[in-house]
N, C-alpha and C positions, 0 to 999 in steps of 0.2 A: 891561463887566459888565453885565448885564442884572438890574434890580430891581423886582418889585413884588409882592413877599411881604410880605403886612400882617396882623397879629394884633391882633385886638379884645380887648384886655386886660379890658376892662369885663365883656366877656361871658363872662370865664372865671370860674367857680369852684374855685379851687385847691384847695378840700377835698375835692371829690366828683367833678370834670371830669378823669378822667384821660385822656391818650390817649397811643398806643404810636407812635411814629417809627422807622420802620428804617433802618437807615443802610445799604446795600446796596453791594456791589463792582461796578466796571464798568472794565473796562480802556478802553472808549472813549465818553467822557461825549457826545459830538455825538450816536453812533450810539443810546445810550440814550433821548436825548430824543427823536429821531427817532421811534424805537418806541413810544414813550409817548404821542406827539403822535397817533398812530394812532389811541390810545385815548382819546382827547380829553382828554388831560392838558395843562396847559400849565406852561410854565416859571415857578417862583417864584423861584429865583434859578440865575444860571449863570456862575461865574467860575471861573479857573483851579484845578483840583483838586477842585471841588466842583458838584454840581448838585442842585437841588431841584425835583421835578416835584409839581404840584398839583393836585387835582379836589377839587369839592364832598366835605367827609368824608374825604378821602385826602392825604397828603402823604409821598411817599418820596423819601428823601435818597440819595445816589450820591457814592461815592470813587474814585480809582482803587486797583487792588491795592495791598497793601504787598509785594508779591513780584513779580520781573521773569523768572520761568524759564518762563514761558508756560503755566503752569497754570490749569484753567477757573476762573473765580469761582463760587462756591457759596453762596449766601445764600436763606434763605427769610424770609418776611414773611406772617403769619396776619393775613387782614382781615375783621371779623365784624361782622355788622349784617343788620338787615333790609334793606337797601338792595340786597342782593348779586343779588337774581335780576333789578332793573330793569338792574344794569350787564352781566348775563349776555346780557339780552334784545339791550342795545345792542351788545354787542362780540361776539357769535356771528358775524355775517355777515363781521367781517375774519379769521374762521378761525384766532384766535390763540389761542381757549380750549376748554378740553376741555368734554364734556359734563358735566351736573350728575350727582354721584354722593349716593348714600344710605350714608353710611358707618357702620360697625357701632358706634360711638359715640354716634350719635342725631344727626348734623351733617349737612345738604345741604352737598356743597361741590363746587366747580371752580376749576380752574389754569390760570394763563398761566405760561409758562416766556420768560423774555426772552432774545436774543441772546446775553448773558453770562454765562448760567448762575444769573441770580436766579430764583427760583421765589416767584411771588404765589400763596396759599393763601387761597381765600374760603369763608366759611362763615358757616351759620345754624342754629340748632337746628332740628330736625325736627319738633317740638310749636311751633312760631312760625310758624303759617300752612300754607297747601295747599302739597302736594309741587310742586316746579317742573315744568313741563312737559318730557317725555322725561327724567326721572328715572331712573337704574340704580342698581344696586348695583356697589359698586366691585369690581373682578374679584380683588382679593386678602384681601378681607373675609371671614370666616367669621360668617353669622347664626346665631344658635341660635334653636330653638322656632318 
């Protein structure tokens, strides 16, 4: 078991600092670890049946599927914040991210699909900073006005 996952409890204000941590399904935790390492995540915890991948401000947990009939894993996690533009710039050369899209609900978003059907959606409000370079409307959105 590899463990370096550390939480600084003194820095948490449990009344106002809330965090969402998705637990995503993966039929192969080693493949998931390798995929997310390409995006500069580090292993926070890896043990039989559980994987935590961490990167400044992002924590993803993975467990095996609870079914064995070969169905694809389907999970989604939304990661929201002002730092997503820098992540997109960093990850774009890997070929693993979509372009930025301006969504009809007023968000700039991009997406990463991992090899096991987990979709990570990254977004920030369009009114919080300039438009990302190369942003385009999403092909399924209908803008009015």
